[in-house]
N, C-alpha and C positions, 0 to 999 in steps of 0.2 A: 628788335626781334624778340618775341616772347620766348622765355626759357621754358624748357620742359619741366613740369611739376613732378614732385614725388607722387607715385601712384599706388593705391591700395585696392586690390581686388577682393570684393566681399561676395561670397556665394554660399549656398547650402545645397547639400546633395544627399540623396538617399543611400548612396554608395558608401562603403567603408573607405578608410583612407587609402589603402593600397589599390583598391579597385578604382577609386576616383582618378588617381594619377596614371593608372594604366589604361583605363577604358573610356573615361569621359572626354568629350571634345575640349572642354575648358581645361581639364588637367593636362591633356597632351599639348594644348596651345601654350600653357604657362611654362612647359618644359622646353619650348623652342627658344633659340637665342634672342629673337626679337622681343620676347616678353619675359625673359629670365630675371630681369632686375626688379620686377614689381614686388611689392609686399602683398601678402594675401592673408585673409581671415576666412577660412573655409570651415563650415560646420559639417562634419561627416555623419553619416547614418542618421540624418535628420528626419524627425517626424513631427517637429513643432512648427508653428506658423513661421513663414519666412520673415515676418516682421521682427521676430525675436532675434534671429540670426543677423539680419541687416542692422538693427539697432545696436547689437553688440559690436559689429564692425565699425559703425559710426562712432561709438564710444571710444574705440581703440585708436582711431585715426587722429593725427595732429591737425591743427587748424590750417597749416600751410599746404597740406596734401590734397590731392584729388582722390575721391573715392568713387569706385565703379561697382555698382550692384548689377549682377548678371546671373543668368541661368547656367547650369552646368552642361547644357547641351549646345553651348555656343562656341563656335570657332572664331578666334580673335584675329584671323588674317595673318598676312606676312609682314606688315609694317608695324613698328612700335606705336602704341596708342598715345603715349604721353605727349609728343609734339602735336598730334592732331587735336587732342583734347585741350591743350593749352590755347590753341586758336579758337576752338569752339566755345570755350568758357570765357573768352573775352566778350563774346556777343550774347551768350545765354547763361543763366544761372544753373539751369538743370537741362541736361542734354540727353536725347535718346536717338535711336535710329529709325523708329516708326512712331507715328502719332497723327493727330488730327486737330481741327479747330472747332469741330461741332460737338454738341452735347445732346442733341435730340435723340431720345431713346428709340431704338428700332429702325432708324434710317439706314438705308443700304449705302455702302461705300461704292461710288461710281468710278472715280478716277484716283490715281496717285499723282500728287503734285510734286513740284521740284523741291530739291533739298540743296542747301540749308533753307529752313523756313520756320517762322514762329509756329507754335502749337499750343493748344490748350490741354491736351491729354497725350501722354507718352506711354508706349508699351514697356512693361517691366522687363523684357528680355535683356535690355541694356539701359542703364540709367547712370549718369555721371554728374558730379558737381564738386565744387570746392567745399571742403569740410567747414571752413570758417564761415562761409556764406550760408550754408545750410543750417549751421548751429545758430547763427545770429537770427535767423528767421524762425527758430524753434521747430524746425522740421523733424518729424519722427514718423516711422511707419506704424500703422494702427494694427495691433494683433487681432482685431475683430475680423480682419480679412486674411485667413490663413494662407491660401495659395491662389486666390483669384481676386481681382479688382483692388489689390493692395496698391498697385501702380497708379490706377486712376484716382484712388483716394489720396495718395501722396501728391499727385499733380493738383488736385483741387485745393489741398492744404497749402501747396507752394504758391499757387495763384492768389489765394486769399492773403498770403503773407507778402504779396507784391513781387514775387520772383518772376523772372522771364524764362519761359520754356521754349525749347526749339528742337527740331530734328537736324541731324548732321550726317553727311555722307561718309560712312565708315564701311570698310570692306570686311563685313562679318558674315558668317553663315550660321543660321539657326536651324538645327536638325530636329524640328518638332512642329507638328501641326496644331499644337495647343489642345486644350481640353474644355472647350466651351459647351454650354448647354447640358452639362452633367448636373446631378442634384446639388453638389456643393457649389458649383458655379451659379446656379439659379438662386441658391440661398444667399450667396454673397451679393447678388444683384438686389435682392430684397433689402439687405442691411445697408447697401450703398445708397439706395433710394431713400431709405429712412434717414440716413445721415445727411444727404446732400439735396434730395429732391422729394421730401415727404409730401404725400398727397394731402390735398385740402379736404378735410372731413369735418362735418358738423358735430361738435361735441355735445354731450348731454344724453342721458337715457341709454338704452341698449341699442345704439345705432348699429344696424347690421353691417354697414360699410366699415365702421370703426372696429367692430368685432372681427370682421374678415381680415382687416389689415393687421390687427394685433395678433391674430392667429398666425398670419403669414410670418410676422417677425419671430414669434415663439418657435414656429416650425423651422425657420431658418437657423436659429441658434441651436435647435436640436440636431438638425442635419450636420452642422459643423461641430457638434459635440461640445458646445459651449454651455455646459450644464447650469451653472449659476444664473447666467443671463436668460437661459430658456425658462428656468423656474420662475424668475421674476416676471417674465413675459406672460407665462400661463396664469400666474396669480393675477396679473392685471386683467386678463381676459375673463377669468372666473369671478373677479370682483364685480364686473358689470353684469354677468349672467352666470350664476353658480351652476345651474342645471344644464350643462353642455357635455354630452357624452364624450366626444373626441378629445376636447381639452382635458377632461378628467383623466382619460386613459393616457394621454400624452404626458400629463403632469406626473402620473404614477411612474411612467417609464423614466422620466428625468430624475425623480427622487430615487428610483432604483439605481441609476447610474451614480448618484451621489451617496449611495449606501445608506440612505435614510429609509430603511425598509418598512418600518412601522407606519411612517407617514405615507409611504407609497401604497401600503395596504389600505389605509383609510381612503385615499383618493380612488383606488380601484373599486372599493366597496361602494363608494358613492356613485360610480359609473354603473355598477351592476344594479343599483336601485332603479336607475333609469331604464336599463335594458338587461334583465336577469339572464338572458340567453346569449349575450354577446360573447362569441367564442374567443375573440382577442382578449377581452377583459378577463375571462375565466382562465385563459392560459397564463396571463401575467400574474393573476392572483395565485395560481398554483406555483409559479416560479418563486414568488415572494415567500409563500408559506414554506416551500422547500428550504429556502435560505434561512428562514426563521426556525427551522427544525420542527415545524408543526406538521408532522407526517399525516395525521388523520384528516385535517382540513385540506392539506395539499392534495391528498388522494381524492377527496370529494370534489374539489375544483377541477382536477384533471378529468375525472369521469364526466362531470357536467360539460366541460369543453368538448370532450369526445362525443358526447351526445349530439352536439351541433356539427362536429367535424369528425365523423367516425373513421375516416381514412387519413387522418393527419399523422404522418409517421413520427414527427417530433413529439407530439403529445403522447403517442403510444410508447415511445422510447422512455420518456420521463416517468410515465406511470409504471411501466415494467421494471425500470431501475428502482423506483421507490418501493414497490411491492417486494422486489428481491432483497433490498436492504432491510426490510422488515421481517426477513426470514420466513417468507411465505412462498416457498419454492414452487409448489405446484401451480399456484395462481400466476406467479411470475413467468413460469415456462409457457403457460397458455397465452399470456400477453405477448411474449417474444414471438411465439408462433403466429399470432395474429399480425404482428408487424411484418414478419417474414412472408406472410401470404401477400402482403402489399408490395414488399420490396425484397425479393427472394435472396439477394446477395448482400444484404445490409450487414457489413462486417461486425460492427459493435453488437448487433443483435445476435449474430451467430456466436460470437465469443461469450456473451453473457448467458445465452441459453445453453451453450456447451458446458460452462462451469456449473450451472444449476442441474443439468441433466447428469453430469458426473457425480455431483453430490447426492443425487436421488437414486444412483445406481443404474441409470439408463445409459449404460456404457456405449452401446452401439449407436444410439442417437447422438450422444455427445461426440463420439468419434466422427460421425457423419458431418456434424456442424463444424468441427475443426477442419476436416478435410475440405469442406466447401470454401472456408476462408483461405486455405492454402492453395486452392486452385486459382484464386484471384491474386493472392499475395504469398508466393512460395516462401518468403523469408519472414513471415509474420511470427514474431517471437512468442506471443501469447498463445497462438494456435499450435505452434510446435510443442510448447510446454504442456498444453492440455492434451494434445494427441499422445504425447509420451506417457502421461498419467493413465490415459485409457489403455494403452498397450501394456503398461505395468499391471494394471488390475486384471486384465484378461490373460495374464501369464506370458505375455510376449516380451520378456525382459531384454532379449537380445535386440529386438526391433526397437524397443523403447530407448535403449542405449544409443542406437544409431540415430534416432530422432533427436535426442538431447545433444549428442555430439555434433550433429549437423547444425543445430541451433547455436551451439557454443562457438562453432567456427564462424558464424555470421556475426556474433556479438561476443568476442572473447572475454570481455569484462563482466559478463552476466554471472553474478555470484550464485543466484538461484540455480541456473542451469549447470554451473560447475559443481554445485553440491549434489544435484541429481545424478550427474555423470559419475562422480566419485562414489556415491552411494551404490549405484548399480554395479559399478566395477567391483566393489567389495563383494556383493552378493553373487556375482557371476564368476568369481575366482580369477579376475583379470588383475593380477597383483604386480605386474611388471613395474619397476621404478616406483614402488609404493611409497617409500620414505621421501623421495624427491617430490612426488606429487602431493603428499600431505604437507610438505614444507611450502610448496607453491600455493596451496590453498590457504594456509595460515598467513603467508606473506601478503596475499591478495586481500584477505580480510583486514589485516593490519593497515594496509595502504588506504583502503576505503575509510576505515575508522579514523585514522590519523588525519586524513584529508577533510574530515567532517562531513563526508557524504553519507546519505541514509543507507543503512544495511538492514533492511527489513526482509526477513526470509519468508518465502512462500510456505516452506515446510521446515520450520525451525528445528523440529525434533531430529531431522536427519543430520544436522550439524553435530549432534552429540555422538554420532557414530565414528567420529574422527579423533585421533589423538592430538588435540589442539590444547594449548595452554588454558588453564582455568580462567585466568583473567580475560582472555580473548573471548571465550564463549559467554562470559558474564557481560562483556561490553556489547556483544552482538545482541544478547537478550535485552539489554537496556535500550538499544536502538529500536528493537521491535516493540517494546513496551511504550517507548516515547511516541512511536507512530500511532499506536492504538489510542493512547491518551489524547493525542492531538485531534483524532477523529471524533472522540466522544466528549471532548471539552465543552462544546456548545450546550450539552445537556446538563452540565453541572454535576455536582456530587451530592449524594443524599446524606452522607455522614462524613465527619472530619477524619483525617488520617490518624491512625493510632500506630504505635510501635509496640509490638508484643515483646515482652521480656519474660524470661523464664522465672516463674514465681519462686520465692525463697523456700516455700514449703509446698512443693507440687502435690503432696498427698493430703493436704489439709482438707477436711470435710466442710461443706457449707454449713453455716449456723442455721439449724431448723427453725430457730425462734426469730430469725431475721425477717420473716414474712416475704422474702424475695421469691418470685416465681421461678420455676425451673428454667434453665437455659434453653433457648430455642436454637438448635444447631441445624443449619441447612447444608445439605450435601449436593453438589452440582456435578453431574456426570452424564456422559452418553453411554456408559457401560453398565447400566443396571439391567443386564441381559446376559445371555450366554457368551461371555467374553472373559479372557483370562483375568482381567481386573474385577469384573463382576463376580467371578468365582471366588476371589479372595475375600471380598468385603460384604457379600450379601447377608451374612449372618450377624454382622455387628449391630444392625438397627434394632433387632428384637432384644438385644442384650442391654440396651440403655435402661438405666434406672429412671423411670418416669417421674420420680420425685425430685430428680436432679436435672434431667435433660429430656427434651422433647425433640426427636429427630424429624426433619422434613427432608424429602428428597425431590430434586428437580431434574427431570429427564431431558437430556439434550438430543435424544434419539427417540423416534416414535416406535421403534421396534420393541415388541413385548414378547416374553416367553415365560416359562416356569420360574426362572430366576428372578424376573421382574416381579412376579407375584410374591416371591419370598421377601424381596425388599419392601414391597407394599405392605405386607403383613406386619412388618416390624416398625413402620413409620406412622407418625401422626397423619401425614399427608404425603402422597406421592403425586407430584404434579408433572404432567407432560407439557413442557414449555418449548418443545423442539420447533414448533411453528411460529413462535413469538419473536419479535425483534429483541435485540439486546436491551433496549430501553424498557420494553414491556416486561422482560424477565426480571430486570432490576426492580421495577415497580412492584411486581408480584412478591419478590423476596422481602422488600421493605414492608409491604402490606401484611406479610405474615409475621412481622416483628422478629425476624431472625437476629440473634445476638452474635453468633459466630457462623460465618459462611466458609465452608471447606471446599476448595476447588480441587476436584479429583482429575482434572484434565490438563490444565496449563495450555501450552502451545501445541496441543495435539489435534488431530482431525476431529472436527465437530466441537472442539472446545470453544468457549465463549469468554475469552478474557475481556472483551469489550463490555460485557455486562458487569464484570467486577470493576472495571475502570470507573463506573458510576457510583461505586461504594454503596451498595444497597444494604450492607451490614456494618455495624461499628467495628467488627474485627473480622479480617479475611485472611485465611490461612491456605497454604499449599500443602497437599499431602499426596504422596504415592504416585499419582498419575503422570506427572512430568518429572523425570529424573534429572533435574538440574535447577539452576537459578533462573527465575523469570525476569530478574532485573527490573521489576515493576514497582512503582510507588504505591500501587493499589493492593499489593500483597504484604501483609504485616508480619508474616513469619512462615518458615518452612519447617514441617514436622519431620524429625529424623531420630536417629539414635547415635550412640558414640561410634558405631561402626560405619554408618553411612556418612556422617559428617563429624569427624573428630575435631576438637578445638583448633588444631593446627591447620585445618583446611577451610575454616570458616571464611577466609579471605576470598574464596571463590563464589561467595553468595552475597547478594545485596540484602537479603532478608535476614532478620534475626533467626537463629536456629533454636528450635524448641525440641528438646530431647525427651523421648519416652524410654523406658527400660529396653524395649525392643520396638522397632518401627513397623515391621511387617506383621500382618495377621493372615491366617489362612482358614477361612470358614470351612466347616464340614460340608462335603459334597451333598447335593440333594439326592434323595432316594431315586433309584432308577424309575423312569416312566414306563410302566408296563405297555403302554400303547406306542412307544417309540421303537421304530425298526432300526437296529444298529447293524453296521457292516461287521463281518467276522473280525474277531480280535486278531491282531498280528501275532505271529509265532516265530520262534527261532528257526524252526524248520522252513517256514515260508520265506525267510530272508536268507537261507543258506548258512545259518550259524549252528555249529554243533553244541550240544548241551554242555560239554565240558570246556568250551572256549571262554576265555576272559573277554568280556565285552565292555570296552570303554565307549562312552556315548556323549554326544552333545546334541541337545534338542533345541538349541537356540536358532534363531533365524539365520539364513546364510549370510545376510549382510552384516552380521556381528562377527563373522570370521575375518581373520587377517593373516598375512603370510608368516608373521613371527610366531603367533600362537599355534598355527598349523604345523610349523616346523618343530615346535616343542612336542606336539602330539605324535609326529612321526618318530621322534627320538624315543618317546615312551613306548611306542609299538615295537621298535627295534629291540628295546631292552626287555620286553615281555614276550617271549616266543609264543607264537600261535594266537596271540591276542588280535582283536579286530576293533575298528572304530566305527560305531554306528552313528550316522548323520541323517538329519531330515533335510534332504536336498532333492527337490523334484525336477529341476532343470537338467536335462541330459547333457547339454553342453558344459554346464558347470561341473557335473559329475566327471566328465571326461577331463576337464582341466585339473581337478583335484587328483585324479588318478595319475595324470602326467607329472604333477608335482611330486607325488609319492614315488613314482618310478625314477624320476630324476635324482631323488635322494636315496636310491638303492633299495626301495621297499616295494614288495609285491603289491600291485594295485588292487588285487583281490582282497586285501585286508581292509579296504574301505568298503563298508556296507551302507547302502542308501535305502532309507525307508520313505515312503510317501507321507505327506502331511496327513494327519488323521484328525477326526472330529474330537471335540473336547471329551466326550464320554469314553472314547477309546484310548485317550492319552495315558491314563494309568496302566493300561495293558501294555502299551509300548515301553513304559518305564520298567515293567517286570522283566523285560528281555535283557536289560543292561545291568552291569555290576557297579559301575562308577560313572557319574556325570562329571565330565571335564568342562569347567566353565571357560568361556571365551575371555579375551583379554580386555580391550578397552570398553566394550559394551557387553556387560555380563548378563547372567540370568536374573530375572525378576520374578514375575508371576509364574513363568515356566519352571523356574527352580523351586519355588514354593510348592507347586503341585507335584513335582517330581519327588520332593522330600516326603510329602504326604503319602505318595505311593510307595515309599520305602526305599527310594534310590538315593544313596549318599552323594554328596556334591562336594567337589574339590575346587577351590578358587584361589586366585592370587590378586588381591585388590590393588588398584592404582589410586590416583588422587580423585578422579571424578566420581560423582554420585553413581553414574551408570556402571562404573567398574567395581563398585563396592557393595552392590545389592546382595550378591551371593554371600559376602562376608557376614552381613547382617543376618541372613537366613541361617547360615551355619551356626552362628552364635546363639540364635534363638531355638535351635534344636540340640543345644548342649554339645556341639561338635566343633569347638573352636580350633581343634588340632587340624581341621581340614582347611583352615585359612592359612595360606602360605605367604611369607613376607617377600619372596623373590621368585623369579621365574625358575631359577635353578632349584630352589626348594620345592616348587610346584612339580617339576619334573621328577625329582627324587622321590617325593611323596607318592606320586602317581605310580611310579615303577614299583615301589615297595608294596603298595596296596594291590597292584596288579598281580604281584607274585603271591599274594595272600588272600585268595578269594574267600577263605573261611572267615577272616576278619570282616570282610565286606558283607558277608551274609549275616554276621552277628549285628553289624550296624543296621542292616536292613530290618532285622527282626526287632531291634530296639526302637527304630522309627515307627514300626507298625504296632508294637505292643504298648509303647509308652506315649504314643502320639497325643492322646487327649491331655496328658500332663505336661507336655513340652510347651514352652511359651508361644511358639509359632502357631500352635493349634488351639491355644487357650483363648478363644474369642472373648469369653466373659471377663477373664483377667485383663485382657488388653483394653476392653471398654472401660473397666474401672480406672485404670491408669490414665486413659484418655480423658475421662470425665474429671478426674482430679486435676489434670493439667489445665483443662479449660476453665474450671472453677477458680484455680489459682490465678489464672490470667485476669479474671474478673475482679479479684480481690483489691 
């Protein structure tokens, strides 16, 4: 009697391990008592050819064992297999449950014969053999046949090796109808014929039959994604007849898959010589050029392809995305609209057009695009984010908060959405559990960073609104910079990285006899217009000593006004680069021969850090526009003073710190435009404030407020009878919440006065109504504080560690009022109370600011520029 052999089950499954044992017929069979003793070699989540998994099992088996190769959709029956196979393998070397004796291609199967019986071919649903016998015959599965005909190929190899094949009656159930006549099955048939039944073809010359068969082989390899074999086959075809359109196109596709893109482009160009209007070749050429970062030629190829296929949605999508990436928003919007006319609810097109419309100020159209996405996919995170931004811009802060909060509930780990929620809560006075929520935000950021996950913020500036550790915000900035650098890396860098170091003699003058040309300084900003930042810096350009420095300005916004003209008047060149790609901006800066590029934007709206990532200038500095570290290897230094970044806080910055005597400057305001119609100036009477009342004020944005500083203000008001606090808060719900806070602290809500946001020309008039500007805590006054001081309003501040909390300290020092810089919150409260009880002193300070303004460092633009030029020349020494 034949003893039952040791049995090894070898299978591959697309299911994961848990799913295989829980769901598949084979897994459930193996868990039954009748089959529990088998060894098994299962490849889970398999996407590779079955041959690889089967050969791996064959390698693991011992010579004395029996190996069974089977599908995962096979039920093994109720009886143990080992005794049955022991008998079957006494008669046959390779056993199956289905097979035949014929090999004539295409013949129909008429009848099923008796079993057991000899066979020539066996179905791969179940194959069994003794391992030692199979090995001695040198039998292996051929990976050329990934999922089809591998069984027939094995049988042919077995028969050639002299093995006996047969079918055996086993009580199995196969729960599949097979997958014959699919493209991959047909491809395997071609390769099977080539291996075992190659057609008889006459060699020599460009025989059409030979070319047809070689094309079929190449096509089969391509269908099966066997790229090296496909390339060799297409080369064989083209060696006989080089000028063949389809093989050239197919070869290009294969080279594309092999990431040999330049060679693929050569092949597709050869195809286009044969047929210049071939839409398929043009589309492939465009795709290759996109991968090669050749935007101009890719766009040309896409437009040529669209000329042949004007309604091709995929081509339109690629072209619109390319034009959008090149910062040509108006053209990109029209292309997205063209696509949407063909496919109205194309979600990626709606999202992309929504983002461009938002950037172009077309808020209602952007909102409509995002809303259309949400009708199809109510939980689409990108659409919810975009819709929330639209709602913020239109003043619907409460609605925007609801939108962001809903999105956050769908994806609680979304850091961008969490940042937007917390930022809006600050501005709306929703301060419950403030400290716990700030701790949660910090913990979540730490978790993502420690896990090595990307933390690239959609609006990085908002993160600076929160009292987070300096090292944490620096790490987040570095992640954002890393993502930008990765995107721009294929373009290369125009200049090597430099490290700016403060010169030993920052005031040294350049040697006139050196023959060196004046430094070319490039200023990059979207705020050369009526904007708080533009108001500060517009006067510096005309003050440059042309024998030392030549200023160039690069506009990132197409908006122009009188202030833009002031900048242009003081520059060698004012270039509008707002519609250029980051690469084109960098090329323009390099072409202008800029020695020092000064980024006035950082990670703010309309900023272009991606242009700086290309290093268009030998030295690139960050100044004023972004109040924190950018964490970027393409920024060589951050410009500050001892108040903004004292030496003991340099650890919060990746950039070397370059210090001026004072960092801020505040240009003289432009003369009034006689043709400009201004609203009436605000008055105390109009706001319900008596002439004799002490008016504390804070004109910072509402999202710079926080419960701790607000509590300090209420304490100040209680200690100064009759005083009021003037705030610029337009949202009525926020006003109500602040009044509730005051009332809960025992203060009459009427002592909070709310003014509407005013235009820049009327802001000095608003400052005239107040006696003392009380700075906010974590994110303090910057440009607003400088203009308030220029209008004569004293500013009281209490700096923290972060740049954003120290701006007012720098301002106070630059107007010779360092006594208004308080070291602690307690000192801040005491000083405010003392000043509030002494309006005469405040009036004297106001008069000092107004009378001596031209001589104070903050307003001495010419003096600031001299120090600035000295610093830059010292860096070049």
